C-alpha positions as a printed NumPy array, in Angstrom:
array([[  0.129,   2.845, -19.103],
       [  1.681,   2.152, -15.713],
       [  0.621,  -1.162, -14.199],
       [ -1.441,  -0.733, -11.063],
       [ -0.307,  -0.92 ,  -7.474],
       [ -2.145,  -3.253,  -5.127],
       [ -2.688,  -2.318,  -1.489],
       [ -2.687,  -5.042,   1.151],
       [ -3.055,  -5.267,   4.931],
       [ -0.965,  -7.629,   7.065],
       [ -3.078,  -9.815,   9.351],
       [ -1.942, -10.985,  12.813],
       [ -2.004, -14.629,  11.657],
       [  0.56 , -13.908,   8.904],
       [ -1.875, -13.731,   6.   ],
       [ -2.632, -10.629,   3.959],
       [ -5.895,  -9.046,   2.827],
       [ -6.151,  -7.298,  -0.543],
       [ -7.693,  -3.849,  -0.081],
       [ -7.737,  -2.541,  -3.622],
       [ -5.775,  -1.284,  -6.591],
       [ -4.63 ,   2.226,  -7.425],
       [ -3.065,   3.534, -10.604],
       [ -0.081,   5.442,  -9.215],
       [  2.193,   5.931,  -6.22 ],
       [  0.69 ,   9.277,  -5.212],
       [ -2.791,   7.751,  -4.923],
       [ -1.29 ,   4.822,  -3.008],
       [  0.245,   7.279,  -0.514],
       [ -3.144,   8.925,   0.047],
       [ -4.905,   5.579,   0.586],
       [ -2.243,   4.213,   2.946],
       [ -2.337,   7.442,   4.963],
       [ -6.147,   7.26 ,   5.191],
       [ -5.961,   3.684,   6.458],
       [ -3.209,   4.554,   8.929],
       [ -5.301,   7.422,  10.294],
       [ -8.213,   5.006,  10.757],
       [ -5.821,   2.519,  12.417],
       [ -6.637,  -0.213,   9.93 ],
       [ -3.459,  -2.204,  10.492],
       [ -0.101,  -2.415,   8.786],
       [ -0.605,  -1.773,   5.078],
       [  1.747,  -2.163,   2.155],
       [  1.766,  -1.566,  -1.584],
       [  2.814,  -4.137,  -4.188],
       [  3.882,  -3.178,  -7.714],
       [  2.584,  -5.593, -10.341],
       [  5.224,  -4.319, -12.764],
       [  8.34 ,  -4.769, -10.651],
       [  7.269,  -7.086,  -7.832],
       [  8.538,  -4.49 ,  -5.372],
       [  6.775,  -3.456,  -2.187],
       [  7.504,   0.263,  -1.893],
       [  7.325,   1.21 ,   1.78 ],
       [  4.965,   4.108,   2.416],
       [  4.887,   5.492,   5.928],
       [  2.005,   7.497,   7.412],
       [  4.136,  10.654,   7.394],
       [  4.155,  10.57 ,   3.58 ],
       [  7.735,   9.38 ,   3.11 ],
       [  8.337,   6.453,   0.821],
       [ 11.112,   4.019,   0.14 ],
       [ 10.79 ,   3.893,  -3.617]])
């Protein structure tokens, strides 16, 4: 089983807010795109397995 990916939102004061967990990168892309469309701030994904923060942009590209 692949460890989950957590989705966070950056706050203006420098803190982050946890928004939820998804099981795979494709689902993370969908969620980040939904939040970007709703203008819910700058969101990022964190991999519990690797500690990486794959960059997912609203256009669907990723930096994995």
